[in-house]
Phi, psi and omega in degrees: 000139177233136182232140175218145176242148170216161179248149174222146181259137174250158188237008181207167181302307175238119181206160179240131181239129176283113181249016184305313182296321179295320178295314180300320179293336181278350182281138172295148183300333183257013184290136170213143183128240179225157169229146175252131176252122188229129175265130190271043183215154182267001179233029175218166183216168175231140180213168174241126177194183179282141182261030177291131188305320180292324177292321177300318175299317179297319178297316179300316179297316180295316180297316179300328181274353181298320188222132175300148185287336186226172177099013184255146180300319181298336180300334178296335180274304184213010171070022181228030179302322180301321180293318177300315182293317179300313182293328178296318180291326183278323180100146186258006180207158171221149175249131187233147175284145178230132178229123177051044176081006181235145173298137180255067182267159174291167185310316186256007184274138175225157176266125186241134169267128179252111179275130180244355185210047184266187358284145182207168168261126184246143175257128179244135179249135176242122179240124179251138177230000000 
């Protein structure tokens, strides 16, 4: 097993960041099998989809619309229950195939960090087995 961490900065409350290159850079040159990409936060998520700019805007709009921003009990503590709920629905990890040290993604697939409570600095962990 090999593990690597990297950080990425987000710039808005709900935003999508293409982290494919960062994940690829974290892979050992001889890796084959699978890697898990995990975001180490309860208000962010990881997904695989196309990184086309208009689609990223659409994803941000859809994520923002998943859960109403207010009216939650947790908001009495720190005002971000919507972010916790959004990330829970989206998921905090993906498992990806790796062949000869490279991600084995489809033509249009990218690894995306979905920020639900930004702007923040996020830590992403990549584990290869």
